[in-house]
C-alpha positions as CSV (number, residue, x, y, z in Angstrom):
1,M,-21.1,-143.0,-96.7
2,I,-20.1,-144.9,-93.5
3,K,-18.6,-142.0,-92.1
4,I,-21.8,-139.5,-92.4
5,W,-24.2,-142.7,-91.3
6,S,-21.5,-142.8,-88.3
7,M,-21.5,-139.1,-87.9
8,K,-25.5,-138.7,-87.6
9,K,-25.8,-141.7,-85.0
10,S,-24.1,-140.0,-82.6
11,E,-26.0,-137.0,-83.1
12,E,-28.7,-138.5,-82.4
13,A,-27.6,-140.8,-79.3
14,A,-26.2,-136.8,-78.2
15,S,-29.9,-135.4,-79.0
16,K,-31.6,-138.2,-76.9
17,K,-29.1,-137.5,-73.5
18,R,-30.2,-133.7,-73.9
19,P,-33.4,-133.9,-72.2
20,K,-35.7,-131.7,-74.3
21,T,-36.8,-128.3,-72.7
22,S,-40.8,-128.5,-72.1
23,A,-43.7,-125.6,-72.9
24,A,-43.8,-125.3,-68.7
25,Q,-39.8,-125.0,-67.9
26,I,-39.5,-122.2,-70.4
27,R,-42.3,-120.2,-69.0
28,V,-41.0,-121.2,-65.6
29,Q,-37.5,-119.8,-66.4
30,K,-39.2,-116.7,-67.8
31,D,-41.5,-116.0,-65.1
32,L,-38.2,-116.5,-62.7
33,T,-36.0,-113.9,-65.0
34,E,-39.0,-111.4,-64.5
35,L,-39.5,-111.9,-60.7
36,D,-38.8,-109.1,-58.8
37,L,-39.3,-109.9,-55.3
38,P,-38.9,-108.0,-52.2
39,S,-36.2,-108.0,-49.1
40,T,-39.0,-110.6,-47.5
41,M,-39.0,-113.1,-50.2
42,V,-36.4,-115.6,-51.0
43,T,-36.8,-118.5,-53.2
44,H,-34.8,-121.6,-53.5
45,F,-33.9,-124.2,-55.3
46,P,-32.3,-127.3,-54.2
47,D,-32.0,-129.2,-57.2
48,P,-30.5,-125.7,-59.6
49,A,-31.3,-128.2,-62.3
50,D,-34.7,-128.2,-62.1
51,L,-36.8,-125.0,-62.1
52,L,-40.0,-126.9,-61.7
53,N,-39.6,-127.7,-57.8
54,F,-38.4,-124.9,-55.5
55,T,-39.6,-123.2,-51.7
56,L,-40.4,-119.8,-51.2
57,T,-39.4,-118.2,-47.8
58,I,-42.1,-115.2,-46.6
59,T,-40.4,-113.4,-44.0
60,P,-43.1,-110.9,-43.6
61,D,-42.0,-106.9,-41.8
62,E,-45.2,-105.7,-40.8
63,G,-48.6,-107.1,-39.4
64,M,-49.3,-109.9,-36.8
65,Y,-46.9,-112.3,-39.1
66,K,-43.8,-110.1,-38.4
67,G,-40.8,-111.8,-36.9
68,G,-41.7,-115.0,-38.6
69,A,-40.1,-117.2,-41.4
70,F,-42.7,-119.3,-43.7
71,V,-41.5,-121.7,-46.1
72,F,-43.8,-122.8,-49.4
73,S,-43.4,-125.6,-51.7
74,F,-43.8,-125.0,-55.5
75,V,-44.4,-128.0,-57.1
76,I,-44.6,-127.0,-61.5
77,N,-46.0,-129.9,-63.5
78,M,-45.7,-129.8,-67.0
79,N,-49.4,-128.5,-68.1
80,Y,-48.1,-125.1,-66.5
81,P,-49.2,-122.0,-67.4
82,H,-52.7,-123.7,-67.9
83,E,-52.8,-125.1,-64.4
84,P,-51.7,-123.5,-61.1
85,P,-48.5,-124.2,-59.6
86,K,-49.1,-126.5,-56.4
87,V,-48.2,-124.5,-53.4
88,K,-48.1,-126.1,-49.7
89,C,-47.2,-124.3,-46.7
90,T,-44.4,-126.8,-45.3
91,Q,-45.1,-125.8,-41.6
92,T,-47.7,-126.1,-39.5
93,I,-48.5,-122.6,-39.0
94,Y,-52.0,-121.2,-37.2
95,H,-53.4,-118.9,-40.1
96,P,-57.2,-118.5,-41.4
97,N,-56.3,-119.2,-44.9
98,V,-53.6,-122.3,-44.6
99,D,-55.1,-125.5,-42.8
100,L,-53.0,-127.8,-40.6
101,E,-51.6,-129.8,-43.6
102,G,-50.1,-126.7,-45.2
103,N,-52.6,-126.1,-48.1
104,V,-53.1,-122.9,-49.0
105,C,-56.5,-120.7,-50.2
106,L,-55.3,-118.6,-52.6
107,N,-58.0,-118.1,-55.4
108,I,-55.3,-117.4,-57.5
109,L,-54.0,-120.8,-57.2
110,R,-57.8,-122.2,-57.7
111,E,-61.0,-121.1,-59.6
112,D,-59.4,-118.1,-60.3
113,W,-56.2,-118.9,-62.1
114,K,-55.5,-117.9,-66.0
115,P,-52.9,-118.3,-67.7
116,V,-51.8,-114.8,-67.9
117,L,-51.0,-115.2,-64.0
118,N,-47.1,-116.0,-63.6
119,L,-45.2,-117.3,-60.5
120,N,-44.8,-113.7,-59.4
121,S,-48.2,-113.1,-59.1
122,V,-48.6,-116.5,-56.9
123,M,-45.8,-115.3,-54.8
124,V,-47.4,-111.4,-54.2
125,G,-50.4,-113.3,-53.1
126,L,-49.1,-115.7,-50.5
127,Q,-47.6,-112.6,-49.1
128,Y,-50.6,-110.6,-48.9
129,L,-52.1,-113.0,-47.0
130,F,-49.5,-112.5,-44.4
131,L,-50.4,-109.0,-44.3
132,E,-54.3,-109.5,-44.5
133,P,-55.3,-112.9,-43.7
134,N,-59.1,-113.3,-45.4
135,A,-61.7,-114.7,-42.5
136,D,-64.4,-115.0,-45.5
137,D,-62.6,-117.6,-47.6
138,P,-61.0,-120.0,-44.8
139,L,-59.0,-123.5,-44.4
140,N,-58.6,-123.1,-40.9
141,K,-62.4,-122.3,-39.7
142,D,-61.0,-122.4,-36.0
143,A,-59.1,-119.2,-36.6
144,A,-61.1,-117.7,-39.1
145,E,-63.6,-117.7,-36.3
146,E,-61.8,-116.2,-33.8
147,L,-60.1,-113.5,-36.3
148,R,-63.7,-112.2,-37.1
149,K,-65.1,-112.9,-33.6
150,N,-62.1,-111.7,-31.2
151,R,-59.2,-110.4,-33.1
152,E,-56.9,-109.8,-29.6
153,Q,-57.7,-113.5,-28.6
154,F,-56.8,-114.2,-32.6
155,L,-53.2,-112.0,-32.5
156,Y,-52.0,-113.8,-29.1
157,N,-52.7,-117.1,-30.9
158,V,-51.0,-115.8,-33.5
159,K,-47.9,-115.2,-31.1
160,Q,-48.4,-118.5,-29.2
161,S,-47.7,-120.1,-32.4
162,M,-45.2,-119.1,-34.0
163,R,-43.4,-119.6,-30.6
164,G,-44.2,-123.6,-31.6
165,G,-46.7,-123.0,-28.8
166,Y,-50.2,-125.2,-28.4
167,V,-53.7,-123.1,-29.6
168,K,-56.6,-125.7,-28.8
169,N,-54.5,-128.0,-28.2
170,V,-53.1,-128.0,-31.7
171,Q,-48.7,-127.5,-31.7
172,Y,-47.5,-125.3,-34.0
173,A,-44.3,-125.1,-35.9
174,N,-41.7,-122.1,-34.3
175,V,-41.4,-119.8,-37.2
176,L,-39.4,-117.0,-35.5
177,A,-36.7,-115.8,-37.9
């Protein structure tokens, strides 16, 4: 009887050491195994045991942001997939849909999020912002206005900012790959 009791105690201790896998972690694991990323997108996990915090680097191979490497942090909370991941650009970039603090304006990260969407949807949406910046739903209003009014000046500003230059008294990160 004493031996059974001590075995039960050691089993309980072992189960306490082993963290429980949350529904969010299971869903993220599923999303990550189903990822089908093109060569222009790479994920990086600073802590391989933590699937809820990672970065995505997008290196567009066409469009006005071609030649840049843009890094986004993903922070996924325990309510995923009922709440979208928190996504931020880690660099200061000149883009109508990314503000100077790195916040990203992507409809599926806000009002259009649905639990049926997955990480692949978000990553493809981010990549699309570099192919087709959306001046109609901006976070960086100056960049959006420039894109609408003077596309050539906007293209010049993008190239200038990607080299780490200044645009309207703001210095941007050098993102050239």
